[in-house]
KEBADREN-495090 format. One record per residue (C-alpha): residue number from 1; x, y, z; residue in three letters. Coordinates in steps of 0.25 Angstrom, whole numbers, plus 5000, padded with zeros to 4 digits. Layout:
(node NUM (X Y Z) "Ala")
...
//
This chain:
(node 1 (5122 4889 5018) "Met")
(node 2 (5133 4897 5011) "Gly")
(node 3 (5130 4890 4998) "Thr")
(node 4 (5115 4892 4999) "Asn")
(node 5 (5118 4907 5000) "Leu")
(node 6 (5127 4907 4988) "Val")
(node 7 (5116 4900 4980) "Lys")
(node 8 (5105 4909 4984) "Asn")
(node 9 (5114 4922 4982) "Ser")
(node 10 (5109 4925 4968) "Gln")
(node 11 (5102 4938 4967) "Ser")
(node 12 (5087 4939 4964) "Ile")
(node 13 (5090 4947 4951) "Ala")
(node 14 (5099 4935 4946) "Leu")
(node 15 (5088 4925 4949) "Arg")
(node 16 (5077 4934 4943) "Ile")
(node 17 (5086 4936 4930) "Thr")
(node 18 (5088 4921 4929) "Ile")
(node 19 (5073 4918 4931) "Val")
(node 20 (5070 4928 4920) "Glu")
(node 21 (5080 4924 4910) "Val")
(node 22 (5076 4909 4912) "Thr")
(node 23 (5061 4913 4910) "Ile")
(node 24 (5065 4921 4897) "Ile")
(node 25 (5073 4909 4892) "Ile")
(node 26 (5062 4899 4895) "Leu")
(node 27 (5052 4908 4888) "Val")
(node 28 (5061 4910 4876) "Ser")
(node 29 (5064 4895 4875) "Val")
(node 30 (5049 4892 4876) "Ser")
(node 31 (5045 4903 4866) "Val")
(node 32 (5056 4898 4856) "Leu")
(node 33 (5052 4883 4858) "Leu")
(node 34 (5037 4886 4856) "Ser")
(node 35 (5039 4895 4844) "Thr")
(node 36 (5048 4884 4838) "Ala")
(node 37 (5037 4874 4840) "Leu")
(node 38 (5026 4883 4835) "Thr")
(node 39 (5034 4887 4823) "Leu")
(node 40 (5038 4873 4819) "Ser")
(node 41 (5024 4868 4820) "Asn")
(node 42 (5019 4880 4812) "Tyr")
(node 43 (5029 4879 4801) "Ile")
(node 44 (5027 4864 4800) "Leu")
(node 45 (5012 4866 4799) "Asp")
(node 46 (5013 4877 4789) "Arg")
(node 47 (5023 4868 4781) "Ser")
(node 48 (5013 4856 4781) "Tyr")
(node 49 (5002 4865 4777) "Tyr")
(node 50 (5009 4871 4765) "Glu")
(node 51 (5013 4857 4761) "Leu")
(node 52 (4999 4852 4762) "Thr")
(node 53 (4994 4864 4754) "Thr")
(node 54 (5004 4861 4743) "Thr")
(node 55 (5001 4846 4743) "Ala")
(node 56 (4986 4848 4742) "Lys")
(node 57 (4988 4858 4730) "Ser")
(node 58 (4996 4848 4723) "Leu")
(node 59 (4986 4837 4725) "Val")
(node 60 (4976 4845 4718) "Gln")
(node 61 (4986 4848 4707) "Ile")
(node 62 (4989 4833 4705) "Val")
(node 63 (4974 4830 4705) "Leu")
(node 64 (4972 4840 4694) "Asn")
(node 65 (4983 4835 4685) "Phe")
(node 66 (4981 4820 4688) "Gly")
(node 67 (4990 4809 4693) "Met")
(node 68 (4995 4805 4680) "Lys")
(node 69 (5004 4816 4675) "Asp")
(node 70 (5012 4821 4686) "Phe")
(node 71 (5021 4830 4677) "Ser")
(node 72 (5010 4840 4676) "Leu")
(node 73 (5008 4840 4691) "Val")
(node 74 (5023 4842 4693) "Glu")
(node 75 (5024 4853 4682) "Ala")
(node 76 (5012 4860 4688) "Phe")
(node 77 (5018 4860 4702) "Ile")
(node 78 (5031 4866 4697) "Leu")
(node 79 (5026 4876 4687) "Asp")
(node 80 (5015 4882 4697) "Glu")
(node 81 (5025 4882 4708) "Ser")
(node 82 (5015 4877 4717) "Met")
(node 83 (5025 4871 4727) "Val")
(node 84 (5034 4879 4735) "Gln")
(node 85 (5049 4877 4733) "Glu")
(node 86 (5051 4871 4747) "Ser")
(node 87 (5040 4861 4744) "Thr")
(node 88 (5042 4847 4738) "Arg")
(node 89 (5031 4840 4731) "Val")
(node 90 (5029 4825 4728) "Val")
(node 91 (5017 4819 4721) "Ile")
(node 92 (5015 4804 4722) "Met")
(node 93 (5005 4794 4716) "Asp")
(node 94 (4997 4785 4725) "Tyr")
(node 95 (5009 4775 4726) "His")
(node 96 (5018 4786 4731) "Phe")
(node 97 (5026 4787 4718) "Asn")
(node 98 (5032 4801 4716) "Ile")
(node 99 (5026 4808 4704) "Lys")
(node 100 (5030 4822 4706) "Val")
(node 101 (5041 4828 4715) "Thr")
(node 102 (5046 4842 4716) "Thr")
(node 103 (5059 4838 4723) "Asp")
(node 104 (5067 4825 4724) "Thr")
(node 105 (5074 4829 4737) "Glu")
(node 106 (5063 4822 4745) "Val")
(node 107 (5062 4809 4738) "Phe")
(node 108 (5074 4808 4729) "Pro")
(node 109 (5074 4798 4718) "Asn")
(node 110 (5061 4792 4723) "Met")
(node 111 (5049 4789 4714) "Ala")
(node 112 (5040 4785 4726) "Arg")
(node 113 (5038 4790 4740) "Leu")
(node 114 (5046 4783 4750) "Pro")
(node 115 (5039 4771 4757) "Ala")
(node 116 (5040 4777 4771) "Asp")
(node 117 (5034 4790 4767) "Phe")
(node 118 (5023 4782 4759) "Gln")
(node 119 (5019 4775 4772) "Ser")
(node 120 (5018 4789 4779) "Glu")
(node 121 (5009 4794 4769) "Val")
(node 122 (5000 4782 4768) "Leu")
(node 123 (4999 4782 4783) "Ser")
(node 124 (4992 4796 4782) "Gly")
(node 125 (5004 4805 4786) "Lys")
(node 126 (5002 4817 4777) "Arg")
(node 127 (5013 4826 4782) "Asn")
(node 128 (5027 4825 4789) "Gly")
(node 129 (5042 4826 4786) "Ser")
(node 130 (5051 4818 4778) "Ile")
(node 131 (5066 4820 4775) "Lys")
(node 132 (5066 4834 4781) "Gly")
(node 133 (5053 4838 4773) "Tyr")
(node 134 (5039 4841 4778) "Leu")
(node 135 (5028 4834 4769) "Tyr")
(node 136 (5014 4833 4766) "Val")
(node 137 (5006 4822 4758) "Val")
(node 138 (4993 4824 4751) "Glu")
(node 139 (4985 4813 4745) "Glu")
(node 140 (4981 4814 4730) "Ile")
(node 141 (4967 4808 4729) "Lys")
(node 142 (4958 4805 4717) "Ser")
(node 143 (4944 4809 4716) "Ile")
(node 144 (4940 4796 4722) "Thr")
(node 145 (4948 4799 4734) "Gly")
(node 146 (4959 4789 4731) "His")
(node 147 (4974 4793 4734) "Ile")
(node 148 (4981 4794 4721) "Ile")
(node 149 (4994 4801 4725) "Gly")
(node 150 (5001 4810 4735) "Tyr")
(node 151 (5007 4824 4735) "Val")
(node 152 (5019 4826 4745) "Leu")
(node 153 (5023 4840 4748) "Thr")
(node 154 (5036 4842 4756) "Leu")
(node 155 (5044 4854 4761) "Ser")
(node 156 (5057 4854 4768) "Thr")
(node 157 (5057 4856 4783) "Ser")
(node 158 (5070 4863 4782) "Gln")
(node 159 (5063 4876 4778) "Glu")
(node 160 (5053 4874 4789) "Thr")
(node 161 (5064 4873 4799) "Ile")
(node 162 (5071 4886 4793) "Leu")
(node 163 (5058 4894 4794) "Ile")
(node 164 (5056 4889 4809) "Arg")
(node 165 (5071 4892 4813) "Asn")
(node 166 (5070 4906 4807) "Ser")
(node 167 (5058 4909 4815) "Ile")
(node 168 (5063 4903 4827) "Leu")
(node 169 (5076 4911 4825) "Ser")
(node 170 (5068 4924 4825) "Ser")
(node 171 (5060 4919 4837) "Val")
(node 172 (5073 4916 4845) "Leu")
(node 173 (5079 4930 4842) "Arg")
(node 174 (5066 4936 4847) "Ile")
(node 175 (5066 4928 4860) "Ile")
(node 176 (5081 4931 4862) "Phe")
(node 177 (5079 4946 4861) "Val")
(node 178 (5066 4945 4870) "Ala")
(node 179 (5074 4937 4880) "Ser")
(node 180 (5085 4947 4880) "Leu")
(node 181 (5075 4958 4882) "Leu")
(node 182 (5068 4949 4893) "Gly")
(node 183 (5081 4947 4900) "Ile")
(node 184 (5085 4962 4900) "Val")
(node 185 (5071 4966 4904) "Phe")
(node 186 (5071 4955 4915) "Ser")
(node 187 (5084 4961 4920) "Gly")
(node 188 (5078 4975 4921) "Tyr")
(node 189 (5066 4970 4929) "Ile")
(node 190 (5075 4961 4938) "Thr")
(node 191 (5083 4973 4941) "Arg")
(node 192 (5071 4981 4944) "Arg")
(node 193 (5066 4971 4954) "Leu")
(node 194 (5080 4968 4960) "Ile")
(node 195 (5084 4983 4963) "Glu")
(node 196 (5074 4985 4974) "Pro")
(node 197 (5078 4972 4980) "Leu")
(node 198 (5092 4976 4980) "Gln")
(node 199 (5089 4990 4986) "Lys")
(node 200 (5081 4983 4997) "Leu")
(node 201 (5093 4973 5000) "Glu")
(node 202 (5102 4985 5001) "Thr")
(node 203 (5092 4992 5010) "Arg")
(node 204 (5091 4979 5019) "Ile")
(node 205 (5106 4979 5020) "Arg")
(node 206 (5106 4993 5025) "Glu")
(node 207 (5095 4990 5035) "Ile")
(node 208 (5103 4978 5040) "Ala")
(node 209 (5115 4987 5042) "Ser")
(node 210 (5106 4997 5051) "Gly")
(node 211 (5103 5007 5040) "Glu")
(node 212 (5088 5008 5042) "Phe")
(node 213 (5085 5022 5036) "Ala")
(node 214 (5082 5023 5021) "Gly")
(node 215 (5073 5017 5011) "Glu")
(node 216 (5072 5010 4997) "Ile")
(node 217 (5065 5018 4986) "Glu")
(node 218 (5053 5011 4981) "Val")
(node 219 (5053 5010 4966) "Glu")
(node 220 (5042 5000 4962) "Leu")
(node 221 (5028 4999 4968) "Asp")
(node 222 (5029 4983 4968) "Asp")
(node 223 (5032 4972 4978) "Glu")
(node 224 (5046 4976 4979) "Ile")
(node 225 (5042 4991 4981) "Gly")
(node 226 (5033 4986 4992) "Gly")
(node 227 (5044 4978 4999) "Val")
(node 228 (5053 4991 4998) "Thr")
(node 229 (5042 5000 5004) "Arg")
(node 230 (5041 4990 5015) "Ala")
(node 231 (5056 4989 5017) "Phe")
(node 232 (5056 5004 5018) "Asn")
(node 233 (5046 5004 5028) "Ala")
(node 234 (5053 4994 5036) "Met")
(node 235 (5066 5002 5035) "Ser")
(node 236 (5059 5015 5041) "Gln")
(node 237 (5053 5006 5052) "Gln")
(node 238 (5067 5002 5055) "Leu")
(node 239 (5072 5016 5055) "Val")
(node 240 (5061 5020 5065) "Leu")
(node 241 (5064 5008 5074) "Tyr")
(node 242 (5079 5011 5074) "Gln")
(node 243 (5075 5025 5078) "Gln")
(node 244 (5066 5020 5089) "Ser")
(node 245 (5076 5010 5094) "Gln")
(node 246 (5086 5021 5095) "Ser")
(node 247 (5077 5030 5102) "Arg")
(node 248 (5073 5019 5111) "Phe")
(node 249 (5088 5015 5115) "Ile")
(node 250 (5091 5030 5117) "Gln")
(node 251 (5079 5032 5126) "Asn")
(node 252 (5081 5019 5133) "Ala")
(node 253 (5095 5022 5136) "Ser")
(node 254 (5091 5036 5141) "His")
(node 255 (5080 5030 5150) "Glu")
(node 256 (5090 5020 5156) "Leu")
(node 257 (5102 5029 5157) "Lys")
(node 258 (5095 5040 5165) "Ser")
(node 259 (5091 5031 5177) "Pro")
(node 260 (5104 5024 5177) "Leu")
(node 261 (5112 5037 5178) "Met")
(node 262 (5103 5041 5189) "Asn")
(node 263 (5105 5028 5197) "Ile")
(node 264 (5120 5028 5194) "Gln")
(node 265 (5122 5043 5198) "Gly")
(node 266 (5114 5041 5212) "Tyr")
(node 267 (5120 5028 5214) "Ala")
(node 268 (5134 5033 5212) "Glu")
(node 269 (5130 5045 5222) "Gly")
(node 270 (5126 5035 5233) "Leu")
(node 271 (5139 5027 5231) "Leu")
(node 272 (5147 5040 5232) "Glu")
(node 273 (5139 5045 5245) "Asn")
(node 274 (5137 5059 5238) "Ile")
(node 275 (5122 5059 5243) "Phe")
(node 276 (5117 5063 5257) "Asp")
(node 277 (5106 5055 5264) "Glu")
(node 278 (5094 5062 5257) "Ala")
(node 279 (5101 5062 5243) "Glu")
(node 280 (5104 5047 5245) "Arg")
(node 281 (5090 5043 5247) "Asp")
(node 282 (5086 5052 5235) "Asn")
(node 283 (5097 5045 5227) "Ala")
(node 284 (5092 5031 5231) "Leu")
(node 285 (5078 5035 5227) "Arg")
(node 286 (5082 5040 5213) "Ile")
(node 287 (5090 5027 5211) "Ile")
(node 288 (5078 5019 5214) "Thr")
(node 289 (5069 5028 5205) "Glu")
(node 290 (5079 5027 5194) "Glu")
(node 291 (5081 5012 5195) "Ser")
(node 292 (5066 5011 5194) "Gln")
(node 293 (5065 5020 5182) "Arg")
(node 294 (5077 5011 5176) "Leu")
(node 295 (5069 4999 5179) "Lys")
(node 296 (5056 5004 5173) "Asn")
(node 297 (5064 5008 5160) "Val")
(node 298 (5071 4995 5159) "Val")
(node 299 (5057 4987 5161) "Glu")
(node 300 (5050 4996 5151) "Glu")
(node 301 (5062 4994 5141) "Leu")
(node 302 (5061 4979 5142) "Leu")
(node 303 (5046 4979 5141) "Tyr")
(node 304 (5046 4988 5129) "Ile")
(node 305 (5057 4979 5122) "Ser")
(node 306 (5048 4967 5125) "Lys")
(node 307 (5036 4974 5118) "Ile")
(node 308 (5045 4977 5106) "Asp")
(node 309 (5050 4963 5105) "Asp")
(node 310 (5041 4957 5094) "Asp")
(node 311 (5044 4943 5099) "Arg")
(node 312 (5037 4947 5112) "Thr")
(node 313 (5022 4943 5108) "Ala")
(node 314 (5012 4948 5117) "Leu")
(node 315 (5003 4937 5123) "Lys")
(node 316 (4988 4941 5121) "Phe")
(node 317 (4977 4936 5129) "Gln")
(node 318 (4963 4941 5132) "Arg")
(node 319 (4964 4951 5143) "Leu")
(node 320 (4954 4958 5153) "Ser")
(node 321 (4958 4973 5150) "Ile")
(node 322 (4953 4976 5165) "Ala")
(node 323 (4964 4966 5170) "Asp")
(node 324 (4974 4973 5162) "Val")
(node 325 (4970 4987 5167) "Ile")
(node 326 (4970 4982 5181) "Asn")
(node 327 (4984 4976 5181) "Asp")
(node 328 (4989 4989 5174) "Ala")
(node 329 (4983 4997 5185) "Ile")
(node 330 (4989 4988 5196) "Arg")
(node 331 (5003 4990 5189) "Thr")
(node 332 (5003 5005 5192) "Val")
(node 333 (4993 5006 5203) "Tyr")
(node 334 (5004 5010 5213) "Thr")
(node 335 (5007 5022 5205) "Arg")
(node 336 (4992 5025 5203) "Ile")
(node 337 (4991 5026 5219) "Lys")
(node 338 (5004 5033 5221) "Gln")
(node 339 (4999 5044 5212) "His")
(node 340 (4985 5044 5218) "Gln")
(node 341 (4978 5042 5204) "Ile")
(node 342 (4964 5038 5203) "Lys")
(node 343 (4962 5026 5193) "Leu")
(node 344 (4949 5024 5185) "Glu")
(node 345 (4947 5012 5177) "Val")
(node 346 (4936 5009 5167) "Asn")
(node 347 (4937 4995 5161) "Val")
(node 348 (4927 4984 5157) "Asp")
(node 349 (4931 4971 5165) "Glu")
(node 350 (4927 4963 5153) "Glu")
(node 351 (4935 4970 5142) "Leu")
(node 352 (4946 4961 5136) "Thr")
(node 353 (4957 4962 5126) "Leu")
(node 354 (4968 4953 5119) "Glu")
(node 355 (4982 4957 5124) "Gly")
(node 356 (4994 4955 5133) "Ser")
(node 357 (4990 4957 5148) "Tyr")
(node 358 (5004 4960 5153) "Thr")
(node 359 (5007 4970 5142) "Tyr")
(node 360 (4994 4977 5142) "Leu")
(node 361 (4995 4979 5158) "Val")
(node 362 (5009 4985 5155) "Arg")
(node 363 (5003 4995 5145) "Ala")
(node 364 (4991 4999 5153) "Ile")
(node 365 (5000 5000 5166) "Ala")
(node 366 (5010 5009 5158) "Asn")
(node 367 (4999 5018 5154) "Val")
(node 368 (4994 5019 5168) "Leu")
(node 369 (5008 5022 5173) "Asp")
(node 370 (5009 5033 5163) "Asn")
(node 371 (4995 5039 5167) "Ser")
(node 372 (4999 5039 5182) "Val")
(node 373 (5011 5048 5179) "Arg")
(node 374 (5002 5058 5173) "Tyr")
(node 375 (4988 5057 5180) "Ala")
(node 376 (4984 5067 5191) "Glu")
(node 377 (4973 5059 5198) "Ser")
(node 378 (4966 5049 5189) "Lys")
(node 379 (4968 5038 5178) "Ile")
(node 380 (4957 5032 5170) "Thr")
(node 381 (4957 5019 5163) "Ile")
(node 382 (4946 5017 5153) "Asp")
(node 383 (4945 5003 5145) "Val")
(node 384 (4934 5001 5135) "Ser")
(node 385 (4932 4992 5122) "Arg")
(node 386 (4932 5001 5109) "Ile")
(node 387 (4928 4992 5097) "Glu")
(node 388 (4940 4982 5096) "Gln")
(node 389 (4949 4989 5106) "Tyr")
(node 390 (4950 4990 5121) "Val")
(node 391 (4952 5004 5124) "Arg")
(node 392 (4960 5008 5136) "Ile")
(node 393 (4961 5023 5140) "Val")
(node 394 (4969 5028 5152) "Ile")
(node 395 (4968 5042 5156) "Ile")
(node 396 (4975 5050 5167) "Asp")
(node 397 (4971 5064 5172) "Asp")
(node 398 (4985 5070 5170) "Gly")
(node 399 (4989 5082 5161) "Ser")
(node 400 (4989 5073 5149) "Gly")
(node 401 (5001 5071 5139) "Phe")
(node 402 (5009 5082 5133) "Ala")
(node 403 (5005 5084 5119) "Glu")
(node 404 (5020 5082 5114) "Glu")
(node 405 (5020 5069 5122) "Asp")
(node 406 (5008 5062 5116) "Ile")
(node 407 (5015 5058 5103) "Pro")
(node 408 (5026 5051 5110) "His")
(node 409 (5019 5045 5122) "Ile")
(node 410 (5022 5030 5117) "Phe")
(node 411 (5036 5033 5112) "Glu")
(node 412 (5047 5025 5120) "Arg")
(node 413 (5054 5033 5130) "Phe")
(node 414 (5045 5046 5128) "Tyr")
(node 415 (5042 5051 5142) "Lys")
(node 416 (5032 5062 5145) "Gly")
(node 417 (5033 5072 5157) "Glu")
(node 418 (5031 5061 5167) "Leu")
(node 419 (5036 5049 5159) "Gly")
(node 420 (5044 5038 5165) "Asn")
(node 421 (5052 5029 5155) "Thr")
(node 422 (5045 5033 5142) "Gly")
(node 423 (5042 5018 5139) "Leu")
(node 424 (5029 5016 5146) "Gly")
(node 425 (5019 5021 5136) "Met")
(node 426 (5028 5016 5125) "Ala")
(node 427 (5026 5002 5131) "Ile")
(node 428 (5011 5004 5131) "Val")
(node 429 (5011 5008 5117) "Ala")
(node 430 (5019 4995 5113) "Asp")
(node 431 (5010 4986 5121) "Ile")
(node 432 (4997 4992 5115) "Ile")
(node 433 (5003 4991 5101) "Gln")
(node 434 (5006 4976 5103) "Lys")
(node 435 (4991 4974 5107) "His")
(node 436 (4987 4980 5094) "Gly")
(node 437 (4982 4993 5101) "Gly")
(node 438 (4985 5008 5101) "Asn")
(node 439 (4987 5018 5112) "Ile")
(node 440 (4985 5033 5112) "Ala")
(node 441 (4986 5045 5121) "Val")
(node 442 (4978 5058 5122) "Glu")
(node 443 (4976 5069 5132) "Asn")
(node 444 (4961 5071 5136) "Arg")
(node 445 (4956 5085 5141) "Pro")
(node 446 (4954 5086 5156) "Glu")
(node 447 (4958 5071 5158) "Val")
(node 448 (4972 5069 5155) "Gly")
(node 449 (4980 5059 5146) "Ala")
(node 450 (4973 5047 5140) "Ala")
(node 451 (4980 5034 5135) "Ile")
(node 452 (4971 5026 5125) "Ile")
(node 453 (4974 5012 5122) "Ile")
(node 454 (4967 5003 5112) "His")
(node 455 (4969 4988 5112) "Ile")
(node 456 (4962 4978 5103) "Pro")
(node 457 (4953 4969 5111) "Ala")
(node 458 (4955 4957 5102) "Glu")
(node 459 (4968 4953 5095) "Leu")
(node 460 (4968 4956 5080) "Ala")
(node 461 (4967 4943 5071) "Asp")
//
């Protein structure tokens, strides 16, 4: 495992640089080889063309002077400077006897073309190389079309090689300079690509150590810039989440601490026998109420943590909304009777939706429990189908919400004038959100407070 980590510890910058340099080298070598091959072929073809042109000109001269007096041909060739200094000329008769030659280096002390060379010419080979020379052979034909001799032109291949090497040397220098510029430029591009990633790595380490605040400057509007913006958004969400969690812990501690202190205080008073008979009964009542309050807070904290747990997947099924409403009413029915509140329900028995039965019953029950605390004499539940949503409106005839409370109704631990734990409506909002719906509150003139819930009737694809 450790060995693998060491092997894979190379930075991206180094890997990119290696790849870029490798590509530059491969391209340079390919360009150099293709240039050398193209140049060699071009120079070779050009040399054969010049030798062929010279040989054909010499054939015409020989035909003009005749095949009997070659001294005139030789003198004319030398006097008119028809042949380049680097070109050798050999004129032969039909039997390959050498009649005229401008140089004895190719076939020294020979009066006739070598037998192996004769065989190549007779076989139809008209150009090639021999003894480091490029050659071209042209036939001298009579008026009747019979071969009466041959003109052989030669040029040293050394000059061809020198020309090729000179050009290749220039190309190599150009490629070398271009490669250096490419490496420098690629290094600059690589640095521009890697710097944002390095900043991102530094920021990730900061977040890993708990420093959520802060953001990375977005310099480029590209893929890396997009990742940076998304990371900054995530960082901001983490800050908000951290603040939310901090407030949650503080509020939860306060909500748990208050009833515990009351229970502890009255319990200690009972143990010390500091209460008379009437006070003792009141102390026991307070302990019971505070214990129930503590129980409610703990249950709702557990419930809300269960909702927050992403691993807790709600099991959705086709539900009768009338059954959900009826079960929610049964949950708070005792309190409705105690407060002598009239309940009016308008719901279509055939109306259904996709959802979690247990969670939706809890959400509607929490809303009803909240309405019971504020209602004077009546609560109305109206359920209808609005396009793709099931709309649930619960209205009480109380005094309505205080305007300053409305923006905070669904915040955890926020309690209104008659609030209990401050978690009930927060739980409702979380459950409705888990179902893909939304919830809102409003005050209605001459009626009271209305809580409006919209839940999709069908699951989204």
